[in-house]
Backbone as CSV, one residue per row, in Angstrom:
resi,resn,N_x,N_y,N_z,CA_x,CA_y,CA_z,C_x,C_y,C_z
1,UNK,-13.576,22.516,29.582,-13.825,21.694,28.377,-13.141,20.351,28.517
2,UNK,-13.838,19.288,28.161,-13.264,17.981,28.197,-12.242,17.806,27.057
3,UNK,-10.981,17.578,27.367,-9.973,17.508,26.293,-10.202,16.314,25.347
4,UNK,-10.873,15.274,25.850,-11.109,14.083,25.034,-12.290,14.279,24.086
5,UNK,-12.972,15.437,24.198,-14.110,15.737,23.348,-13.723,16.701,22.241
6,UNK,-12.466,17.123,22.214,-12.023,18.060,21.167,-11.958,17.366,19.818
7,UNK,-11.945,18.136,18.756,-11.884,17.563,17.418,-10.644,16.729,17.204
8,UNK,-9.503,17.223,17.687,-8.224,16.507,17.540,-8.285,15.174,18.287
9,UNK,-8.834,15.200,19.486,-8.908,13.966,20.284,-9.831,12.944,19.645
10,UNK,-10.979,13.410,19.123,-11.905,12.480,18.477,-11.293,11.886,17.222
11,UNK,-10.510,12.698,16.453,-9.855,12.167,15.295,-8.859,11.081,15.620
12,UNK,-8.121,11.262,16.746,-7.150,10.279,17.157,-7.828,8.993,17.659
13,UNK,-8.993,9.165,18.296,-9.693,8.023,18.867,-10.408,7.217,17.790
14,UNK,-10.880,7.896,16.753,-11.686,7.235,15.762,-13.137,7.192,16.201
15,UNK,-14.034,6.921,15.272,-15.468,6.972,15.588,-16.191,5.743,15.098
16,UNK,-15.504,4.630,14.981,-16.134,3.400,14.510,-16.348,2.421,15.666
17,UNK,-17.414,1.663,15.650,-17.785,0.811,16.806,-16.950,-0.469,16.910
18,UNK,-15.656,-0.323,16.982,-14.744,-1.453,17.207,-13.785,-1.090,18.327
19,UNK,-13.098,-2.073,18.836,-12.147,-1.804,19.911,-11.056,-0.847,19.471
20,UNK,-10.685,-0.897,18.205,-9.662,-0.021,17.658,-10.215,1.396,17.396
21,UNK,-11.480,1.492,17.111,-12.254,2.699,16.837,-11.978,3.335,15.470
22,UNK,-11.060,2.813,14.684,-10.725,3.378,13.369,-11.206,2.447,12.253
23,UNK,-11.377,3.016,11.063,-11.623,2.227,9.871,-10.395,2.247,8.984
24,UNK,-10.089,1.115,8.380,-8.912,0.975,7.508,-9.393,0.734,6.072
25,UNK,-8.971,1.631,5.170,-9.359,1.572,3.769,-8.194,1.029,2.933
26,UNK,-8.419,-0.090,2.283,-7.397,-0.690,1.432,-7.666,-0.344,-0.007
27,UNK,-6.715,0.266,-0.675,-6.822,0.558,-2.104,-6.099,-0.522,-2.876
28,UNK,-6.833,-1.272,-3.714,-6.236,-2.349,-4.512,-6.325,-2.027,-5.999
29,UNK,-5.257,-1.559,-6.626,-5.264,-1.385,-8.073,-5.206,-2.785,-8.750
30,UNK,-6.004,-2.974,-9.787,-6.001,-4.279,-10.459,-5.942,-4.113,-11.980
31,UNK,-5.264,-5.052,-12.581,-5.277,-5.209,-14.026,-5.010,-6.663,-14.333
32,UNK,-6.017,-7.348,-14.825,-5.939,-8.808,-15.097,-5.587,-9.586,-13.834
33,UNK,-6.358,-9.389,-12.785,-6.126,-10.105,-11.519,-7.324,-10.972,-11.139
34,UNK,-8.006,-11.500,-12.135,-9.204,-12.303,-11.899,-8.970,-13.497,-10.983
35,UNK,-7.841,-14.172,-11.129,-7.551,-15.341,-10.305,-7.035,-14.962,-8.921
36,UNK,-6.279,-13.886,-8.845,-5.668,-13.482,-7.574,-6.676,-12.785,-6.624
37,UNK,-7.627,-12.064,-7.216,-8.478,-11.170,-6.425,-9.269,-11.913,-5.322
38,UNK,-9.904,-13.043,-5.613,-10.616,-13.739,-4.528,-9.739,-14.135,-3.347
39,UNK,-8.474,-14.470,-3.635,-7.566,-14.890,-2.568,-7.173,-13.735,-1.706
40,UNK,-6.787,-12.612,-2.309,-6.359,-11.453,-1.526,-7.506,-10.852,-0.750
41,UNK,-8.719,-10.843,-1.326,-9.898,-10.312,-0.615,-10.205,-11.199,0.599
42,UNK,-10.140,-12.496,0.432,-10.405,-13.436,1.543,-9.378,-13.227,2.653
43,UNK,-8.127,-13.073,2.313,-7.084,-12.890,3.308,-7.235,-11.548,4.049
44,UNK,-7.603,-10.487,3.307,-7.840,-9.203,3.926,-9.006,-9.268,4.898
45,UNK,-10.128,-9.863,4.444,-11.319,-9.974,5.298,-10.988,-10.760,6.555
46,UNK,-10.242,-11.856,6.390,-9.875,-12.723,7.520,-9.008,-11.914,8.510
47,UNK,-8.041,-11.183,8.011,-7.140,-10.416,8.884,-7.900,-9.349,9.652
48,UNK,-8.729,-8.618,8.983,-9.482,-7.530,9.650,-10.469,-8.102,10.679
49,UNK,-11.152,-9.172,10.275,-12.169,-9.763,11.158,-11.525,-10.341,12.424
50,UNK,-10.443,-11.084,12.244,-9.779,-11.707,13.399,-9.221,-10.642,14.365
51,UNK,-8.880,-9.478,13.850,-8.305,-8.418,14.713,-9.370,-7.385,15.098
52,UNK,-10.620,-7.687,14.763,-11.763,-6.834,15.136,-11.556,-5.381,14.685
53,UNK,-11.267,-5.240,13.397,-11.034,-3.931,12.815,-12.126,-3.584,11.781
54,UNK,-12.523,-2.338,11.743,-13.452,-1.902,10.714,-12.665,-1.681,9.399
55,UNK,-13.236,-2.107,8.289,-12.491,-2.086,7.048,-13.391,-1.893,5.830
56,UNK,-12.728,-1.519,4.726,-13.336,-1.477,3.407,-12.238,-1.674,2.377
57,UNK,-12.631,-2.111,1.182,-11.640,-2.340,0.120,-12.126,-1.574,-1.142
58,UNK,-11.239,-0.726,-1.645,-11.504,0.019,-2.867,-10.755,-0.669,-4.005
59,UNK,-11.498,-1.319,-4.894,-10.872,-1.980,-6.042,-10.892,-0.992,-7.210
60,UNK,-9.705,-0.637,-7.650,-9.592,0.301,-8.790,-9.083,-0.479,-9.983
61,UNK,-9.989,-0.843,-10.862,-9.623,-1.679,-12.001,-9.506,-0.870,-13.274
62,UNK,-8.440,-1.128,-14.018,-8.154,-0.427,-15.250,-8.691,-1.171,-16.467
63,UNK,-10.013,-1.427,-16.465,-10.690,-2.059,-17.593,-10.024,-3.396,-17.966
64,UNK,-9.804,-4.253,-17.013,-9.150,-5.528,-17.264,-9.956,-6.365,-18.281
65,UNK,-9.321,-6.899,-19.299,-10.058,-7.708,-20.287,-10.289,-9.158,-19.849
66,UNK,-9.765,-9.545,-18.676,-9.848,-10.952,-18.230,-11.054,-11.219,-17.335
67,UNK,-11.922,-10.227,-17.087,-13.103,-10.445,-16.244,-12.886,-10.104,-14.783
68,UNK,-11.856,-9.327,-14.479,-11.574,-8.962,-13.100,-12.751,-8.203,-12.468
69,UNK,-13.375,-7.326,-13.219,-14.494,-6.524,-12.688,-15.675,-7.411,-12.310
70,UNK,-15.944,-8.409,-13.104,-17.074,-9.313,-12.800,-16.781,-10.110,-11.552
71,UNK,-15.523,-10.556,-11.398,-15.152,-11.265,-10.172,-15.314,-10.356,-8.951
72,UNK,-14.939,-9.095,-9.107,-15.096,-8.155,-8.007,-16.547,-7.970,-7.629
73,UNK,-17.396,-7.933,-8.589,-18.844,-7.812,-8.304,-19.373,-9.019,-7.567
74,UNK,-18.907,-10.207,-7.944,-19.307,-11.398,-7.237,-18.806,-11.399,-5.800
75,UNK,-17.599,-10.912,-5.601,-17.039,-10.830,-4.254,-17.863,-9.841,-3.412
76,UNK,-18.354,-8.793,-4.043,-19.157,-7.812,-3.297,-20.421,-8.454,-2.790
77,UNK,-21.016,-9.347,-3.567,-22.218,-10.063,-3.125,-21.898,-10.988,-1.957
78,UNK,-20.671,-11.501,-1.934,-20.255,-12.447,-0.855,-19.987,-11.695,0.445
79,UNK,-19.248,-10.591,0.373,-18.792,-9.888,1.560,-19.700,-8.734,1.989
80,UNK,-20.551,-8.281,1.077,-21.449,-7.174,1.424,-21.084,-5.884,0.737
81,UNK,-22.070,-5.137,0.353,-21.843,-3.891,-0.379,-21.148,-2.840,0.463
82,UNK,-21.276,-2.921,1.756,-20.594,-1.928,2.615,-19.096,-2.168,2.620
83,UNK,-18.638,-3.331,2.171,-17.227,-3.651,2.152,-16.612,-3.461,0.766
84,UNK,-17.320,-3.863,-0.276,-16.716,-3.832,-1.615,-17.601,-3.208,-2.677
85,UNK,-18.842,-3.609,-2.825,-19.649,-3.279,-3.978,-19.787,-1.789,-4.185
86,UNK,-20.068,-1.043,-3.112,-20.291,0.376,-3.262,-19.027,1.152,-3.591
87,UNK,-17.870,0.513,-3.484,-16.622,1.196,-3.710,-15.776,0.539,-4.808
88,UNK,-16.458,-0.293,-5.629,-15.810,-0.843,-6.809,-15.749,0.247,-7.870
89,UNK,-14.573,0.742,-8.190,-14.436,1.887,-9.047,-13.590,1.573,-10.293
90,UNK,-14.186,0.963,-11.328,-13.444,0.683,-12.555,-13.086,1.972,-13.291
91,UNK,-12.009,1.908,-14.076,-11.609,3.071,-14.886,-11.656,2.670,-16.355
92,UNK,-11.494,3.695,-17.223,-11.707,3.467,-18.642,-10.604,2.711,-19.347
93,UNK,-9.409,2.657,-18.736,-8.301,1.979,-19.410,-7.129,1.831,-18.471
94,UNK,-6.020,1.329,-18.963,-4.812,1.120,-18.149,-4.099,2.459,-17.989
95,UNK,-4.308,3.088,-16.844,-3.839,4.479,-16.628,-2.692,4.589,-15.665
96,UNK,-2.230,3.494,-15.105,-1.038,3.529,-14.259,-1.318,3.349,-12.782
97,UNK,-0.330,2.838,-12.067,-0.444,2.513,-10.654,-0.690,3.763,-9.806
98,UNK,0.097,4.781,-10.047,-0.003,6.006,-9.227,-1.371,6.640,-9.327
99,UNK,-1.890,6.761,-10.552,-3.198,7.396,-10.703,-4.297,6.518,-10.137
100,UNK,-4.069,5.209,-10.073,-5.040,4.320,-9.480,-5.197,4.616,-7.993
101,UNK,-4.068,4.816,-7.283,-4.126,5.142,-5.865,-4.844,6.486,-5.645
102,UNK,-4.493,7.476,-6.473,-5.102,8.780,-6.337,-6.591,8.734,-6.592
103,UNK,-6.993,7.958,-7.621,-8.394,7.763,-7.937,-9.122,7.119,-6.775
104,UNK,-8.500,6.095,-6.167,-9.108,5.383,-5.065,-9.338,6.266,-3.863
105,UNK,-8.459,7.263,-3.684,-8.573,8.162,-2.531,-9.888,8.925,-2.534
106,UNK,-10.462,9.111,-3.717,-11.727,9.867,-3.820,-12.896,9.149,-3.170
107,UNK,-12.693,7.852,-2.873,-13.819,7.046,-2.400,-13.606,6.422,-1.014
108,UNK,-12.476,6.689,-0.408,-12.206,6.056,0.909,-13.058,6.705,1.994
109,UNK,-13.490,5.931,2.941,-14.240,6.403,4.110,-13.446,6.245,5.396
110,UNK,-12.336,5.517,5.346,-11.602,5.205,6.549,-10.729,6.334,7.031
111,UNK,-10.206,6.138,8.271,-9.281,7.089,8.882,-7.873,6.851,8.356
112,UNK,-7.544,5.630,7.981,-6.214,5.284,7.508,-6.332,4.552,6.177
113,UNK,-5.314,4.764,5.333,-5.298,4.165,3.997,-4.134,3.170,3.909
114,UNK,-4.450,1.979,3.403,-3.418,0.971,3.138,-3.322,0.754,1.638
115,UNK,-2.137,0.888,1.086,-1.942,0.646,-0.334,-1.100,-0.612,-0.498
116,UNK,-1.521,-1.500,-1.378,-0.827,-2.767,-1.552,-1.185,-3.370,-2.909
117,UNK,-0.484,-4.401,-3.323,-0.736,-5.047,-4.577,-1.836,-6.093,-4.396
118,UNK,-2.531,-6.404,-5.517,-3.599,-7.379,-5.482,-3.160,-8.758,-5.877
119,UNK,-1.894,-8.942,-6.143,-1.417,-10.232,-6.708,-0.865,-11.184,-5.640
120,UNK,-1.135,-10.930,-4.378,-0.711,-11.756,-3.251,0.758,-11.621,-2.935
121,UNK,1.475,-10.748,-3.599,2.870,-10.560,-3.276,3.022,-9.840,-1.909
122,UNK,2.009,-9.079,-1.487,1.975,-8.440,-0.173,0.924,-9.178,0.666
123,UNK,1.366,-9.852,1.696,0.427,-10.627,2.523,-0.240,-9.741,3.578
124,UNK,-1.544,-9.803,3.701,-2.260,-9.013,4.689,-1.899,-9.303,6.141
125,UNK,-1.213,-10.416,6.402,-0.878,-10.783,7.766,0.015,-9.730,8.426
126,UNK,0.685,-8.864,7.619,1.555,-7.858,8.192,0.793,-6.613,8.624
127,UNK,-0.448,-6.478,8.233,-1.214,-5.249,8.531,-1.300,-4.990,10.050
128,UNK,-1.595,-5.971,10.891,-1.610,-5.692,12.349,-0.292,-5.122,12.867
129,UNK,0.830,-5.538,12.316,2.106,-4.994,12.735,2.245,-3.537,12.297
130,UNK,1.746,-3.219,11.083,1.740,-1.839,10.633,0.956,-0.973,11.598
131,UNK,-0.204,-1.465,11.978,-1.082,-0.694,12.864,-0.421,-0.511,14.233
132,UNK,0.186,-1.576,14.747,0.873,-1.483,16.048,2.032,-0.479,16.000
133,UNK,2.796,-0.516,14.898,3.907,0.398,14.766,3.440,1.859,14.705
134,UNK,2.360,2.117,14.005,1.872,3.489,13.913,1.353,3.971,15.269
135,UNK,0.602,3.093,15.940,0.055,3.526,17.234,1.142,3.746,18.280
136,UNK,2.191,2.935,18.239,3.247,3.038,19.252,4.031,4.321,19.117
137,UNK,4.165,4.836,17.877,5.051,5.995,17.645,4.352,7.137,16.939
138,UNK,3.041,6.989,16.681,2.256,8.029,15.988,2.884,8.465,14.663
139,UNK,3.363,7.451,13.889,3.965,7.738,12.586,2.911,8.224,11.590
140,UNK,3.338,9.061,10.677,2.497,9.481,9.559,2.359,8.377,8.516
141,UNK,3.452,7.634,8.320,3.477,6.523,7.345,4.195,5.340,7.959
142,UNK,3.691,4.145,7.733,4.421,2.914,8.040,4.556,2.161,6.726
143,UNK,5.780,1.825,6.370,6.038,1.171,5.098,6.701,-0.195,5.295
144,UNK,6.375,-1.141,4.421,6.976,-2.449,4.464,8.338,-2.459,3.822
145,UNK,9.243,-3.283,4.357,10.585,-3.370,3.797,11.002,-4.828,3.667
146,UNK,11.585,-5.148,2.511,12.126,-6.471,2.278,13.569,-6.575,2.726
147,UNK,14.158,-5.428,3.081,15.607,-5.379,3.228,16.076,-5.019,4.659
148,UNK,15.225,-5.275,5.631,15.616,-5.106,7.036,15.304,-6.373,7.794
149,UNK,16.144,-6.713,8.762,15.871,-7.883,9.598,15.061,-7.544,10.813
150,UNK,14.983,-6.229,11.148,14.166,-5.753,12.286,13.377,-4.544,11.874
151,UNK,12.314,-4.264,12.620,11.512,-3.084,12.359,12.258,-1.847,12.805
152,UNK,11.878,-0.687,12.274,12.475,0.573,12.677,11.390,1.576,12.997
153,UNK,11.253,1.899,14.301,11.929,1.368,15.495,11.567,-0.090,15.749
154,UNK,12.227,-0.675,16.736,12.059,-2.092,17.058,10.603,-2.426,17.340
155,UNK,10.173,-3.605,16.851,8.818,-4.123,17.069,8.931,-5.576,17.429
156,UNK,8.346,-5.979,18.566,8.569,-7.292,19.123,8.231,-8.452,18.168
157,UNK,7.101,-8.357,17.466,6.621,-9.473,16.663,7.254,-9.521,15.256
158,UNK,8.008,-8.513,14.886,8.545,-8.442,13.551,9.604,-9.491,13.314
159,UNK,9.558,-10.105,12.119,10.558,-11.069,11.678,11.328,-10.500,10.464
160,UNK,12.492,-11.021,10.199,13.310,-10.483,9.080,12.521,-10.476,7.751
161,UNK,12.711,-9.402,6.977,12.096,-9.310,5.689,12.853,-10.103,4.638
162,UNK,12.218,-10.260,3.472,12.898,-11.009,2.398,11.978,-11.135,1.194
163,UNK,12.454,-11.887,0.201,11.658,-12.138,-1.021,11.720,-13.650,-1.309
164,UNK,10.637,-14.143,-1.893,10.538,-15.568,-2.275,9.987,-15.681,-3.676
165,UNK,10.542,-16.572,-4.458,10.060,-16.821,-5.798,10.733,-15.989,-6.884
166,UNK,11.753,-15.218,-6.520,12.477,-14.422,-7.491,13.749,-15.135,-7.936
167,UNK,14.098,-14.987,-9.217,15.386,-15.466,-9.666,16.440,-14.429,-9.341
168,UNK,17.693,-14.776,-9.575,18.818,-13.899,-9.207,18.740,-12.582,-9.952
169,UNK,18.357,-12.624,-11.221,18.288,-11.392,-12.012,17.314,-10.377,-11.388
170,UNK,16.150,-10.857,-11.032,15.157,-9.915,-10.469,15.603,-9.383,-9.116
171,UNK,16.245,-10.197,-8.330,16.773,-9.726,-7.053,17.801,-8.648,-7.249
172,UNK,18.685,-8.854,-8.233,19.714,-7.849,-8.498,19.118,-6.538,-9.007
173,UNK,18.111,-6.626,-9.869,17.439,-5.455,-10.382,16.833,-4.655,-9.222
174,UNK,16.136,-5.366,-8.317,15.487,-4.688,-7.196,16.495,-4.059,-6.246
175,UNK,17.534,-4.802,-5.938,18.573,-4.257,-5.082,19.278,-3.049,-5.705
176,UNK,19.536,-3.173,-7.028,20.161,-2.077,-7.713,19.301,-0.847,-7.774
177,UNK,18.003,-1.027,-7.971,17.084,0.098,-8.019,17.021,0.804,-6.678
178,UNK,16.995,0.058,-5.603,16.952,0.646,-4.274,18.290,1.342,-3.963
179,UNK,19.398,0.718,-4.341,20.714,1.331,-4.082,20.855,2.663,-4.850
180,UNK,20.406,2.693,-6.108,20.475,3.899,-6.901,19.664,5.003,-6.235
181,UNK,18.435,4.696,-5.877,17.550,5.706,-5.277,18.086,6.168,-3.907
182,UNK,18.568,5.207,-3.119,19.063,5.560,-1.796,20.304,6.472,-1.892
183,UNK,21.175,6.201,-2.872,22.387,6.983,-3.030,22.075,8.397,-3.514
184,UNK,21.155,8.488,-4.465,20.853,9.778,-5.104,19.901,10.628,-4.267
185,UNK,18.927,9.953,-3.608,17.819,10.687,-2.996,17.858,10.709,-1.472
186,UNK,18.592,9.792,-0.851,18.650,9.705,0.619,17.245,9.790,1.255
187,UNK,16.391,8.818,0.964,14.980,8.902,1.388,14.753,8.577,2.840
188,UNK,15.741,7.931,3.495,15.561,7.605,4.899,14.845,6.304,5.193
189,UNK,14.546,5.503,4.135,13.943,4.192,4.293,14.750,3.182,3.516
190,UNK,14.625,1.906,3.865,15.461,0.874,3.261,14.873,0.262,1.993
191,UNK,13.584,0.471,1.760,12.926,-0.169,0.604,12.005,0.841,-0.085
192,UNK,12.426,1.334,-1.229,11.648,2.352,-1.945,10.743,1.754,-2.997
193,UNK,11.040,0.556,-3.459,10.273,-0.010,-4.581,9.183,-0.948,-4.133
194,UNK,9.085,-1.273,-2.858,7.960,-2.038,-2.338,6.795,-1.115,-2.083
195,UNK,5.564,-1.577,-2.322,4.441,-0.632,-2.276,3.474,-0.940,-1.147
196,UNK,3.831,-1.797,-0.203,2.915,-2.156,0.884,3.068,-1.124,1.991
197,UNK,2.116,-0.182,2.092,2.273,0.907,3.015,0.954,1.252,3.698
198,UNK,1.067,1.717,4.915,-0.088,2.205,5.654,0.083,3.696,5.812
199,UNK,-0.815,4.476,5.270,-0.649,5.917,5.188,-1.687,6.615,6.071
200,UNK,-1.223,7.417,7.007,-2.174,8.174,7.853,-2.635,9.434,7.136
201,UNK,-1.735,10.110,6.447,-2.053,11.379,5.843,-2.310,11.211,4.347
202,UNK,-3.558,11.415,3.965,-3.904,11.280,2.551,-3.195,12.317,1.696
203,UNK,-2.744,13.388,2.333,-2.048,14.445,1.601,-0.845,13.910,0.849
204,UNK,-0.125,12.945,1.426,1.066,12.375,0.798,0.723,11.828,-0.562
205,UNK,-0.344,11.010,-0.632,-0.721,10.391,-1.899,-1.210,11.451,-2.894
206,UNK,-1.966,12.407,-2.393,-2.602,13.379,-3.297,-1.573,14.293,-3.980
207,UNK,-0.429,14.548,-3.347,0.570,15.456,-3.920,1.611,14.707,-4.775
208,UNK,1.599,13.378,-4.719,2.538,12.599,-5.510,2.126,12.609,-6.964
209,UNK,3.046,12.864,-7.873,2.687,13.155,-9.255,2.937,12.012,-10.240
210,UNK,3.804,11.077,-9.917,4.156,10.028,-10.869,2.947,9.110,-11.125
211,UNK,2.922,8.494,-12.301,1.790,7.671,-12.689,2.072,6.169,-12.538
212,UNK,3.291,5.722,-12.772,3.590,4.313,-12.762,4.224,3.867,-11.469
213,UNK,5.187,2.937,-11.589,5.829,2.337,-10.395,6.674,3.373,-9.663
214,UNK,7.053,4.464,-10.286,7.825,5.507,-9.660,6.995,6.164,-8.538
215,UNK,5.697,6.054,-8.621,4.819,6.614,-7.610,5.220,6.164,-6.201
216,UNK,5.534,4.888,-6.039,5.912,4.346,-4.714,7.136,5.055,-4.161
217,UNK,8.117,5.251,-5.021,9.345,5.910,-4.591,9.103,7.390,-4.318
218,UNK,8.389,8.024,-5.217,8.154,9.462,-5.063,7.418,9.764,-3.756
219,UNK,6.476,8.900,-3.378,5.698,9.147,-2.205,6.604,9.217,-0.964
220,UNK,7.597,8.335,-0.861,8.481,8.329,0.277,9.447,9.503,0.267
221,UNK,9.910,9.868,-0.925,10.818,10.995,-1.040,10.123,12.303,-0.657
222,UNK,8.887,12.453,-1.132,8.138,13.666,-0.790,7.767,13.675,0.694
223,UNK,7.509,12.535,1.257,7.192,12.452,2.680,8.370,12.995,3.514
224,UNK,9.578,12.591,3.145,10.752,13.077,3.880,10.915,14.586,3.666
225,UNK,10.734,15.041,2.427,10.903,16.463,2.139,9.881,17.309,2.903
226,UNK,8.695,16.774,3.141,7.652,17.504,3.828,7.704,17.349,5.343
227,UNK,8.647,16.519,5.814,8.849,16.383,7.243,7.945,15.394,7.930
228,UNK,7.352,14.486,7.165,6.489,13.453,7.758,7.341,12.347,8.399
229,UNK,6.803,11.731,9.433,7.521,10.661,10.096,7.186,9.309,9.506
230,UNK,8.169,8.429,9.412,8.011,7.136,8.742,8.596,6.026,9.588
231,UNK,7.858,4.958,9.764,8.334,3.749,10.431,8.401,2.619,9.387
232,UNK,9.208,1.599,9.684,9.346,0.453,8.786,9.023,-0.842,9.486
233,UNK,8.390,-1.762,8.777,8.114,-3.119,9.262,8.605,-4.118,8.226
234,UNK,9.444,-5.072,8.638,9.913,-6.083,7.661,8.742,-6.913,7.137
235,UNK,8.732,-7.150,5.842,7.704,-7.990,5.229,8.399,-9.060,4.328
236,UNK,7.676,-10.116,4.088,8.136,-11.135,3.138,7.381,-10.936,1.845
237,UNK,8.095,-10.650,0.796,7.526,-10.417,-0.537,7.510,-11.729,-1.284
238,UNK,6.319,-12.177,-1.698,6.167,-13.425,-2.416,5.760,-13.144,-3.849
239,UNK,6.382,-13.818,-4.809,6.032,-13.585,-6.200,4.566,-13.976,-6.447
240,UNK,3.946,-13.345,-7.420,2.526,-13.480,-7.675,2.127,-14.985,-7.871
241,UNK,0.902,-15.305,-7.466,0.397,-16.675,-7.626,0.021,-16.945,-9.088
242,UNK,-0.758,-16.012,-9.678,-1.263,-16.163,-11.023,-0.952,-14.937,-11.843
243,UNK,-0.852,-15.119,-13.183,-0.625,-14.004,-14.063,0.843,-13.637,-14.181
244,UNK,1.089,-12.603,-14.964,2.447,-12.151,-15.241,2.724,-10.819,-14.601
245,UNK,3.966,-10.574,-14.226,4.351,-9.300,-13.630,4.199,-8.195,-14.648
246,UNK,3.739,-7.011,-14.166,3.595,-5.839,-15.059,4.914,-5.110,-15.227
247,UNK,5.970,-5.514,-14.506,7.232,-4.810,-14.579,8.007,-5.222,-15.818
248,UNK,8.256,-4.266,-16.701,9.006,-4.538,-17.905,10.047,-3.493,-18.181
249,UNK,10.577,-3.504,-19.391,11.684,-2.596,-19.729,11.213,-1.131,-19.631
250,UNK,9.987,-0.872,-20.059,9.473,0.536,-19.983,9.438,1.022,-18.566
251,UNK,9.031,0.157,-17.638,8.955,0.567,-16.229,10.346,0.817,-15.650
252,UNK,11.332,0.021,-16.067,12.689,0.220,-15.569,13.246,1.539,-16.062
253,UNK,13.041,1.864,-17.330,13.484,3.145,-17.861,12.759,4.287,-17.144
254,UNK,11.467,4.126,-16.916,10.681,5.149,-16.235,11.196,5.339,-14.816
255,UNK,11.624,4.274,-14.193,12.139,4.360,-12.806,13.409,5.210,-12.780
256,UNK,14.318,4.929,-13.718,15.571,5.668,-13.779,15.308,7.144,-14.038
257,UNK,14.370,7.450,-14.919,14.017,8.849,-15.192,13.377,9.456,-13.936
258,UNK,12.596,8.644,-13.220,11.946,9.140,-12.016,12.921,9.522,-10.927
259,UNK,13.964,8.721,-10.785,15.026,9.036,-9.788,15.641,10.370,-10.106
260,UNK,15.972,10.618,-11.369,16.589,11.847,-11.773,15.601,13.022,-11.547
261,UNK,14.343,12.808,-11.937,13.364,13.849,-11.780,13.164,14.249,-10.343
262,UNK,13.156,13.278,-9.415,13.012,13.595,-7.998,14.251,14.258,-7.461
263,UNK,15.426,13.896,-7.980,16.675,14.497,-7.535,16.723,15.975,-7.837
264,UNK,16.244,16.344,-9.007,16.289,17.770,-9.413,15.040,18.546,-8.997
265,UNK,13.966,17.816,-8.703,12.702,18.534,-8.490,12.102,18.523,-7.103
266,UNK,12.667,17.697,-6.186,12.092,17.627,-4.834,13.110,18.094,-3.809
């Protein structure tokens, strides 16, 4: 029997007509992202096209009142229904970040899933490094980090991570949140609150239970508990171009409760 014809080998090789042979599915949760959406879609399309990768984008919109869904439909006409239109999946209301990712999983066709924000705070230019890191070490998850100067393990093209456009208060809140989670949960990664991740195993997302921003943290904690392998790539986090941040007092309280819940429950 030809070992390269086995089911496992074919899954590793991929079955799409590109040099990479895999398809990459990006799940983009949106709420009032009408101005940001065209920019992030253009950047994603440019990144995938320049690197000769098969791709699709799942836009999961929580009934945005600002016209985000109409913008998404117009983008589908521009880029083609095989990329966006057939996988535009609006929801009935604002149901939370975590459930948006889980909802989007129902419609992905790709071999690998990329989860990221739609507000341009996560730049698609890092995606090729995520892919290279996964291929080099066969990681189950590759996650972006703002708090490392080098990739883990080392990656030649990686540059130091960081944040731009944040005031001192927001930087301290982010650092404090990561320090709290790292101390209590020992997740094995340097950045728990950043959500730019490339996930090989859909199982990780499907078993994560949190609905809001805690989802990002819980996914990594559960990955460690289940024995999945994780690599890190430094990224530069840029504050949103348009609109207001969804992070408020309720999310901060929910995060603290989430840390405790994961400590006692995972």
